[in-house]
N, C-alpha and C positions, 0 to 999 in steps of 0.2 A: 504494500500500500504506500502510495506517495505521501510525503510529508505535506501537511496543510499548515499554512501560516496563520497567525492570529488575524492578520489583515483579511485573508480570504474567508476565514470563519465568520468574522464580523460582517463582511460584505454580503456573504450568502444568507446569513440570518436576517439582515436588514432587507435584502431583496425578497426573501421568502415571505416575510411579514409585511412588506411594503412600508417599512419604517424609515423615518429620517434618523439622522444621528441623535437628535434630541429624543425621539421616541425610544430608540435603543437604550439611551442613557437612562431615561425615566423607567423603563422596564426593569433594568438591572440595578437601579438606585445608585447610579454613579453620575459624575459630572460629564456633560457633553464635551467639554474641552479635553477630558481624559480620553474619550473615544477618538477625538480628532488626533491626539498625539499617538494613540495606538495605530490608527489607520495610516499615519504618515511614517510609522516606524521610529518615532522619536523616543518612545518609552514602551515598556512591556507591561501587561497586566500582572498584578501580584498573583500569588498562587490561588487564592479564593476566587478572584475574578476570572482567572484562566479556567478554573474548573467550571464555573457557571457558563462561560462562553462555550467551552468544549461540550458540556452537557446539552446546551441548546442546539448547537451545531449537529451533534449526533442524533438528536430527536428529529430534526428536519430531514436528515439523511436517511433515517430508517422509517420515516412516516409513509 
């Protein structure tokens, strides 16, 4: 299985739900500016946020 980047997971989750960055942030109870930094590769999510993103990504891939 190919590696999937955080940026790709976030983008696919947002596309699947038709969410903006703000809606993604609201859903995961994080700041929209943090999502922007993740998407630009400037920072990485902490462990807890990465697990939430990974779980959401896996759910849409197995749905």
